[in-house]
RODO-2510 file (C-alpha; in nm, 4 decimals, decimal comma):
residues 230
     n   res          X          Y          Z
     1     x     0,0000     0,0000     0,0000
     2     x     0,2867     0,2383     0,0805
     3     x     0,4433     0,1817    -0,2606
     4     x     0,1025     0,2392    -0,4177
     5     x     0,0711     0,5748    -0,2404
     6     x     0,4235     0,6806    -0,3371
     7     x     0,3557     0,5949    -0,6998
     8     x     0,0145     0,7527    -0,7533
     9     x    -0,0347     1,0140    -0,4818
    10     x     0,1954     1,2707    -0,6515
    11     x    -0,0071     1,2493    -0,9738
    12     x    -0,3327     1,3005    -0,7883
    13     x    -0,1914     1,5885    -0,5837
    14     x    -0,0754     1,7641    -0,9014
    15     x    -0,4234     1,7232    -1,0509
    16     x    -0,5701     1,8615    -0,7305
    17     x    -0,3430     2,1650    -0,7263
    18     x    -0,3880     2,2265    -1,0987
    19     x    -0,7640     2,1791    -1,1280
    20     x    -0,9515     2,0902    -0,8085
    21     x    -0,8278     2,3724    -0,5838
    22     x    -0,8411     2,6520    -0,8455
    23     x    -1,1870     2,5369    -0,9513
    24     x    -1,3077     2,5472    -0,5913
    25     x    -1,1494     2,8836    -0,5095
    26     x    -1,2682     3,0608    -0,8242
    27     x    -1,6187     2,9182    -0,7979
    28     x    -1,6495     3,0069    -0,4309
    29     x    -1,5275     3,3626    -0,4859
    30     x    -1,7965     3,4142    -0,7503
    31     x    -2,0558     3,2336    -0,5387
    32     x    -1,9767     3,4519    -0,2368
    33     x    -2,0335     3,7720    -0,4342
    34     x    -2,3519     3,6305    -0,5842
    35     x    -2,4783     3,5066    -0,2472
    36     x    -2,4107     3,8413    -0,0857
    37     x    -2,6032     4,0290    -0,3531
    38     x    -2,8969     3,7885    -0,3551
    39     x    -2,9128     3,7560     0,0222
    40     x    -2,9019     4,1319     0,0783
    41     x    -3,1474     4,2184    -0,1993
    42     x    -3,3978     3,9620    -0,0722
    43     x    -3,3622     4,0887     0,2852
    44     x    -3,3538     4,4637     0,2392
    45     x    -3,7028     4,6029     0,1903
    46     x    -3,7142     4,9834     0,1995
    47     x    -4,0213     5,1509     0,3401
    48     x    -4,2089     5,2037     0,0139
    49     x    -4,5724     5,1666    -0,0837
    50     x    -4,7800     5,1316    -0,3978
    51     x    -4,6004     5,1321    -0,7321
    52     x    -4,2662     5,2155    -0,5693
    53     x    -4,2754     4,8798    -0,3952
    54     x    -4,3506     4,6832    -0,7141
    55     x    -3,9894     4,6700    -0,8470
    56     x    -3,8677     4,5266    -0,5161
    57     x    -4,1372     4,2600    -0,5226
    58     x    -4,0504     4,1660    -0,8808
    59     x    -3,6800     4,1503    -0,7969
    60     x    -3,7506     3,9341    -0,4932
    61     x    -3,9631     3,7012    -0,7086
    62     x    -3,6932     3,6663    -0,9765
    63     x    -3,4205     3,5980    -0,7201
    64     x    -3,6508     3,3561    -0,5395
    65     x    -3,6971     3,1571    -0,8606
    66     x    -3,3199     3,1436    -0,9093
    67     x    -3,2651     3,0116    -0,5565
    68     x    -3,5520     2,7640    -0,5895
    69     x    -3,4295     2,6308    -0,9259
    70     x    -3,0730     2,5614    -0,8124
    71     x    -3,1705     2,4216    -0,4729
    72     x    -3,4390     2,1942    -0,6173
    73     x    -3,2360     2,0200    -0,8876
    74     x    -2,9202     1,8051    -0,8652
    75     x    -2,5935     1,9796    -0,9442
    76     x    -2,5023     1,6972    -1,1813
    77     x    -2,8147     1,7637    -1,3867
    78     x    -2,7379     2,1368    -1,3885
    79     x    -2,3880     2,0631    -1,5145
    80     x    -2,5208     1,8444    -1,7954
    81     x    -2,7765     2,1075    -1,8959
    82     x    -2,5097     2,3777    -1,9219
    83     x    -2,2355     2,1727    -2,0867
    84     x    -2,4340     1,9348    -2,3073
    85     x    -2,7709     2,1072    -2,3376
    86     x    -2,7012     2,4748    -2,4085
    87     x    -2,4878     2,4097    -2,7212
    88     x    -2,7937     2,2413    -2,8780
    89     x    -2,9603     2,5817    -2,8966
    90     x    -2,7211     2,6674    -3,1780
    91     x    -2,6024     2,9954    -3,0267
    92     x    -2,2249     3,0359    -3,0402
    93     x    -2,1826     3,2089    -2,7054
    94     x    -2,3936     2,9383    -2,5387
    95     x    -2,1261     2,6752    -2,6026
    96     x    -1,9123     2,6936    -2,2879
    97     x    -1,5869     2,5114    -2,2368
    98     x    -1,5788     2,2383    -1,9752
    99     x    -1,3992     2,4702    -1,7334
   100     x    -1,6439     2,7562    -1,7850
   101     x    -1,9440     2,5243    -1,7497
   102     x    -1,8079     2,3810    -1,4246
   103     x    -1,7318     2,7249    -1,2780
   104     x    -2,0740     2,8570    -1,3790
   105     x    -2,2692     2,5683    -1,2269
   106     x    -2,0607     2,5429    -0,9095
   107     x    -2,0871     2,9187    -0,8566
   108     x    -2,4593     2,9443    -0,9231
   109     x    -2,5444     2,6380    -0,7154
   110     x    -2,3290     2,7354    -0,4182
   111     x    -2,4462     3,0955    -0,4465
   112     x    -2,8086     2,9865    -0,4181
   113     x    -2,7463     2,7907    -0,0974
   114     x    -2,5136     3,0510     0,0524
   115     x    -2,7602     3,3329    -0,0174
   116     x    -3,0129     3,1591     0,2051
   117     x    -2,7513     3,1344     0,4797
   118     x    -2,6873     3,5077     0,4544
   119     x    -3,0597     3,5836     0,4478
   120     x    -3,1126     3,3695     0,7576
   121     x    -2,8287     3,5488     0,9346
   122     x    -2,9838     3,8862     0,8516
   123     x    -3,3240     3,7683     0,9734
   124     x    -3,1720     3,6515     1,3030
   125     x    -3,0839     4,0076     1,4096
   126     x    -3,3484     4,1180     1,6661
   127     x    -3,5943     4,3877     1,5616
   128     x    -3,5077     4,5758     1,8790
   129     x    -3,1808     4,6802     1,7163
   130     x    -3,3672     4,8316     1,4221
   131     x    -3,5994     5,0117     1,6625
   132     x    -3,3053     5,1444     1,8629
   133     x    -3,1367     5,2703     1,5467
   134     x    -3,4580     5,4406     1,4361
   135     x    -3,4814     5,6084     1,7768
   136     x    -3,1319     5,7485     1,7182
   137     x    -3,2462     5,8980     1,3892
   138     x    -3,0803     5,6479     1,1535
   139     x    -3,2455     5,5739     0,8213
   140     x    -3,3400     5,2222     0,7105
   141     x    -3,0370     5,2068     0,4826
   142     x    -2,7964     5,3272     0,7517
   143     x    -2,9368     5,0756     0,9978
   144     x    -2,9056     4,7933     0,7468
   145     x    -2,5503     4,8762     0,6387
   146     x    -2,3982     4,9834     0,9706
   147     x    -2,5752     4,7591     1,2206
   148     x    -2,7452     4,4613     1,0560
   149     x    -2,4948     4,3578     0,7885
   150     x    -2,1792     4,3469     1,0088
   151     x    -2,3502     4,1179     1,2583
   152     x    -2,5061     3,9032     0,9876
   153     x    -2,1674     3,8635     0,8154
   154     x    -2,0140     3,7361     1,1391
   155     x    -2,3018     3,4962     1,2044
   156     x    -2,2897     3,3519     0,8530
   157     x    -1,9154     3,2723     0,8507
   158     x    -1,9456     2,9103     0,9825
   159     x    -2,2266     2,8300     0,7390
   160     x    -2,0380     2,9821     0,4463
   161     x    -1,7307     2,7833     0,5463
   162     x    -1,9393     2,4658     0,5312
   163     x    -2,0567     2,5691     0,1844
   164     x    -1,6934     2,6021     0,0783
   165     x    -1,6129     2,2571     0,2132
   166     x    -1,9052     2,1104     0,0211
   167     x    -1,7912     2,2932    -0,2906
   168     x    -1,4439     2,1386    -0,2723
   169     x    -1,6008     1,7929    -0,2692
   170     x    -1,8502     1,8852    -0,5412
   171     x    -1,5659     1,9692    -0,7790
   172     x    -1,5435     1,5938    -0,8359
   173     x    -1,8556     1,6316    -1,0511
   174     x    -1,6445     1,8257    -1,3002
   175     x    -1,5038     1,4882    -1,4046
   176     x    -1,8330     1,4260    -1,5878
   177     x    -1,7492     1,7073    -1,8322
   178     x    -1,3932     1,5811    -1,8917
   179     x    -1,2022     1,8125    -1,6566
   180     x    -0,9017     1,6121    -1,5423
   181     x    -0,9281     1,6926    -1,1721
   182     x    -0,8418     1,4480    -0,8953
   183     x    -1,1433     1,2218    -0,9220
   184     x    -1,1281     1,2014    -1,3025
   185     x    -0,7613     1,1059    -1,2844
   186     x    -0,8298     0,8513    -1,0104
   187     x    -1,0882     0,6846    -1,2361
   188     x    -0,8345     0,6577    -1,5161
   189     x    -0,5683     0,5198    -1,2829
   190     x    -0,8107     0,2744    -1,1243
   191     x    -0,8978     0,1379    -1,4697
   192     x    -0,5287     0,1096    -1,5613
   193     x    -0,4094    -0,0508    -1,2354
   194     x    -0,7149    -0,2691    -1,1639
   195     x    -0,6966    -0,1445    -0,8032
   196     x    -1,0185     0,0536    -0,7575
   197     x    -1,0368     0,0115    -0,3795
   198     x    -0,6882     0,1412    -0,3090
   199     x    -0,7176     0,4191    -0,5664
   200     x    -1,0494     0,5527    -0,4425
   201     x    -0,9398     0,5307    -0,0783
   202     x    -0,6305     0,7289    -0,1736
   203     x    -0,8247     1,0006    -0,3539
   204     x    -1,0732     1,0170    -0,0654
   205     x    -0,7841     1,0714     0,1761
   206     x    -0,6444     1,3469    -0,0459
   207     x    -0,9819     1,5220    -0,0581
   208     x    -0,9921     1,5059     0,3219
   209     x    -0,6432     1,6574     0,3432
   210     x    -0,7285     1,9392     0,1028
   211     x    -1,0508     2,0157     0,2888
   212     x    -0,8713     2,0199     0,6238
   213     x    -0,5997     2,2558     0,5016
   214     x    -0,8419     2,4919     0,3290
   215     x    -1,0657     2,4991     0,6390
   216     x    -0,7889     2,6381     0,8624
   217     x    -0,8410     3,0059     0,7650
   218     x    -1,2000     2,9911     0,8954
   219     x    -1,0977     3,0282     1,2604
   220     x    -0,8800     3,3304     1,1835
   221     x    -1,1530     3,4939     0,9767
   222     x    -1,3978     3,4336     1,2609
   223     x    -1,1636     3,5944     1,5144
   224     x    -1,1050     3,8904     1,2829
   225     x    -1,4812     3,9387     1,2381
   226     x    -1,5399     3,9161     1,6139
   227     x    -1,3163     4,2185     1,6706
   228     x    -1,5538     4,4422     1,4763
   229     x    -1,8745     4,3237     1,6406
   230     x    -1,7900     4,2851     2,0066
***
């Protein structure tokens, strides 16, 4: 087993560093921006009435459909729709590369879940804080930006970190669109060596190592965020 690890682990690690980790980091960065926008826009409702309130309701409905669609369907199906389905429409710019398709689906899917985490964090802030801010003469926007969002960001850090961990593991689905990341390479090596058990245990261990290493910054980010809230 030790010789097996020495022989094949370096190849899998290179694939992980070249494809798996960049795919996870890029997708999560996009997903975080998307989740922040969606979560905030679905949580911030200015004091408007009549026709002035209609655009906010329409926006909330559109964003709600986006979140519902990506949370209600398997990521694998989403990946197949984007990579194999969109090119059938015959539109040139709807023919993404495997990398672009994987980044798009991972970002949109993770963004949908993470936006709900951010929205839940915003909703968890007691109304008494809004009332206190209003008593001090702060507007709705000032209250939301200066009081609600900083606390919600701190509360959502553990949940967002879990989303990142899930995203690292979900990058294995990119193998279905021919991206040679760790799992895709492990499949090829398992077929060549006729040692599927050892190969898949090895790649599972490498995923666990990558996840553990990439999870370390969470505690430091949490401590940094605590300094601004306490």
